[in-house]
N, C-alpha and C positions, 0 to 999 in steps of 0.2 A: 504494500500500500504506500502511495506517495503522500508525503506531508510537505507543506510549504509554510514558511514562517517569514514575517516581515516586521521590521523594526524602524521606527522613526525617532532619531536621537535629537531632534530639534530642541534646543534649550538645555541639553545635557552637557556637562563639562567632562572632557576626557582626561582621566588621571595621567600625570606625566609619565608614569612607568607602565602605561597600558601596553606598549609594544612588547615589553618583557613577558607579558602574560600570554602571548601568542606563540604557537609552535614555530620552529625555524623557517619552514617554507612560507608561512604567512608574513613573518618578519621581513624576509628577503623581498617579498613582493611589495610590501608597504614602503620599505626603505628605498626602493628603486624609484619611487615617485618623487619628483622634484618639488611640486607645489605642496605646501603645508596642508591645504584644504583636502587635496586628493589623498595625501598620506593619512589624514585623520579619517576620511571616509573608508579607506582600506582597513584601518585598524578597527573601526566600529563593525565593519563587515566580518572581520576575523573574530571579534568578540561574539557576534551573533552565531557564527559557525561553531565556536567552542560551546556556547550555551545549548545549541541544537544537538550537538553530539552527546553532551552529558545528559540532556533531557531524554534522549532516546537510548541511553545505555551504552554508548560507545566512548572509547577512551580518546580524548583530544590529542594525546601524545602518540596516536597511531602514525605509522609511516605513510607519508603522502608523496606521490610522485606526480610529475606533470607530463601530459601528452604533448606531442609535437606542436599542437595548436595552442598550448599553454594551459589547457584545462587541468586542474588538480584532481587526482583520483586516489582513493584509498588503495595502497599497494597490495593488500591482501584480498581485495574485492568483497569484503564483508558488508560494505555499505557504499551506496552511490550518492553523490551530492553535487549540487551546482550552486554557485554564488553569483550575485549581481548587486550593484549599488548605483544609485543615481541621486545626487544631492544628499539630503539627510535620510534617505531611505536605503535599507539593505534588505535583500531577499535571499533566502536559503531554502532550497528544495532538497528533500532526502527520500530515498526509496531503496527497494531491494534490487532494482535494475536501473539501467541508464536513465538519467533525468537531466533536464535542462531548465534553466531559469533566467529570466531577464526582466529588469524594471527600467522604465524610461520616463523622463519628464516630457510631457507634451508641450512643445515650445515652437516658436517660429523657426522654420527650417527651409532651406532651399530644396524644393522638390526635385531639382535636377540630380540630387543624390540618388534618386530612385533608379538612375541608369545602372546602378550596381545590382538592381533586382533582376529576377527572371522576367522574361518577356511577358509571360502570362500575368504576372503581378503588375507590371507596368501598365498593361492594357486595362486591368481591373481598376487600378488607381485613377487612371485618366477618365474612366467612366463615372467616377463618383462626383456628386455635386461639388462645385468649387469650394463652398463654405465648409464642407466636411472633409475635404481632401487632406488637410494637415493631420487630423485625427486618424483618418484612414491610413495615412503613411505610417504612423506610429503603431497602429494595430498590426500592420504587416511587419514592421521592424522588430517589435518585441516577440512576435510569433516566430519569425525567422531565427532570431538569436537563440531563443529557447530550443527550437528544433535542431539547429546546427550543433548546439552544445550537447544535446542528448545523443544525437547520431554520431558525434565525434568520438564516442567510445569505440565505434566500429570502423568509421571511415571519416576522413576529413573532407568536409564539403564547404564550398565557398557560398556566399550569399547569392551569386548568380546561378548556382546549380540547383537551388531549391525553390520550389514553387509552392508556397503554403496556402495559396488561394485555390489552386487546382492541382492537388498532388499528382505526381506522375507515377504510374504503375511500374515503370522500369527502374525506379529508385531501389526497390527492394526493401523500403522502409515504411511500408504502408501500415504496419501495426503500431506506429507511433501516434499518440494523441496529444493534442495541445489545446490549452484554454488561455483566454485573455481575460484579465480581471481589471476593473476600474478601481484603483486604489484610492483615488480622489479625483477631483476635476482636473488635476494637473499631472497625474501619474497613471501609467498603465503597467501591469505586470503580466507576464506569461510564464506558464509552467508546462513542460512537455515530458512525457514518459512513454515507455514502451509497453503497450497492452495492459496497463494497470489503471485502476480507477483513480481519476484525478481529484484533488480536494475540492469540495464545494466552496470553500472559503479559505482565505489566507489567515493563519493564526497570528494575531498581533502580539508582539513581544515588546514590552515597554523597556526603555533604557535602564530604568531602575532595576529590572530583573537581571539584565546583563551585568550591571555593576554589583548587585547583591550576590550574584553567583561567584563574584571575585572577592567577596567580603567587603564591598564598598557600598557607601550610600551615595545617592545622587547628589552631585554638587552643582551649584549654579555657576554659570560662566562668569568670571570676574568682569566688571565693567571697566 
């Protein structure tokens, strides 16, 4: 069974030593980010991952390796997970089989980026009412990202190779399912899994819970 958790850390203060509370693979990923804001987002996402692992009975100290496309996977295959973050939101999906997760802020975007999409998706997007096209773009984008992350356990696919509007039988991945959820008026989230029941809702995890799991109380960001 697939579970999906989302956390909004708006207004929460990140402890100075939070990086030290993450496993090495996540520390390396966060440390490689130049922007402080991006680094903090990565750390919060790592804290959510750690909380989810403990909540579901897995050891956060597990050995994690990365696929060629950069996706982290449990080396022993006992659990599958996928992470994503956007602004103050982090998303983590977990399951017994391959999963993919993506969260995106719906924002003004140059729709010319859609040239990276599959032809069938570009045609579908162009057919949408102009005032709904931006939202439609992100419904494709989140769905594609989640699908590609899930399938990448088996084969690396690019965004142009996947058509999530009109799935192609020749893929060999027709047993994957994907859902898109409205997190708020500004954010969309997508979860994808292989032949398993997808969650009806995303489980909200407050930043207090993430910090409490580390023996911390929520702190207000200093002015």
